[in-house]
C-alpha positions as CSV (number, residue, x, y, z in Angstrom):
1,M,-5.0,19.9,3.7
2,S,-7.4,17.1,2.9
3,I,-7.7,15.1,-0.2
4,P,-11.3,14.9,-1.5
5,A,-12.9,11.4,-1.3
6,S,-13.2,11.1,-5.1
7,R,-9.5,11.7,-5.5
8,R,-8.6,9.3,-2.7
9,V,-10.6,6.6,-4.6
10,I,-8.8,7.4,-7.8
11,L,-5.4,7.3,-6.1
12,A,-6.2,4.0,-4.4
13,G,-7.3,2.6,-7.8
14,L,-4.2,3.8,-9.5
15,W,-2.0,2.3,-6.7
16,A,-3.8,-1.0,-6.9
17,T,-3.4,-1.1,-10.7
18,L,0.3,-0.4,-10.4
19,L,0.6,-3.2,-7.8
20,A,-1.3,-5.6,-10.0
21,R,0.9,-4.7,-13.0
22,E,4.0,-5.3,-11.0
23,Y,2.7,-8.7,-9.9
24,W,1.7,-9.7,-13.5
25,T,5.1,-8.6,-14.9
26,R,7.0,-10.6,-12.3
27,R,4.9,-13.7,-13.0
28,Q,5.5,-13.4,-16.8
29,S,9.2,-12.9,-16.4
30,G,9.6,-16.1,-14.3
31,Y,10.3,-14.4,-11.0
32,A,8.5,-15.2,-7.8
33,A,5.4,-13.0,-7.6
34,F,6.4,-11.4,-4.3
35,E,8.5,-12.6,-1.4
36,P,6.6,-13.6,1.7
37,A,8.2,-10.7,3.7
38,T,6.9,-8.3,1.0
39,L,3.4,-9.7,1.2
40,V,3.4,-9.3,5.0
41,L,4.5,-5.7,4.6
42,L,1.9,-5.0,2.0
43,A,-0.8,-6.5,4.3
44,W,0.5,-4.4,7.2
45,L,0.2,-1.4,4.9
46,I,-3.2,-2.1,3.3
47,V,-5.4,-3.7,5.9
48,P,-5.2,-1.1,8.7
49,A,-5.6,1.7,6.2
50,A,-8.6,0.0,4.6
51,I,-10.2,-0.5,8.0
52,V,-9.7,3.1,8.9
53,Y,-11.1,4.2,5.5
54,V,-14.2,2.0,5.8
55,R,-14.8,3.3,9.3
56,S,-14.5,6.9,8.1
57,V,-17.0,6.3,5.4
58,L,-19.5,4.4,7.6
59,A,-19.1,6.2,10.9
60,A,-17.3,9.3,12.1
61,P,-14.2,10.5,10.2
62,A,-11.2,8.7,11.4
63,F,-8.8,9.0,8.5
64,L,-6.3,11.0,10.5
65,N,-2.5,10.9,11.0
66,R,-2.8,9.4,14.5
67,A,-5.0,6.6,13.2
68,L,-2.6,5.7,10.4
69,I,0.7,6.0,12.3
70,I,0.7,2.2,12.6
71,V,1.2,1.8,8.8
72,A,4.2,4.1,8.7
73,P,6.8,1.4,9.5
74,A,5.5,-0.8,6.8
75,A,5.7,2.1,4.3
76,Y,9.3,2.8,5.3
77,L,10.3,-0.9,5.1
78,L,8.7,-1.3,1.7
79,T,10.5,1.8,0.5
80,A,13.8,0.5,1.9
81,R,13.2,-2.9,0.1
82,A,12.5,-1.1,-3.2
83,V,15.7,1.0,-2.9
84,A,17.7,-2.1,-2.0
85,Q,16.4,-3.9,-5.0
86,L,17.2,-1.0,-7.3
87,S,20.7,-0.8,-6.1
88,A,21.2,-4.6,-6.5
89,R,20.4,-4.4,-10.2
């Protein structure tokens, strides 16, 4: 099953909005915006996916599971960090 391009753009925009909201909320409450490890994980998640997406739009379709497997560890680690922070509260 493939997600249409228009919905992918909407989902990416929603995700970016939620991330920006989290950043702004943390800054307003006096917490550090994001820990450096979290920023590295976010870059690991976003940059390769963005490169594959741009390549898919400009050239041959490459937005496939095998092209995005490199971001899976970052997604898992970010999820683990979120769960750890929830349990710490």
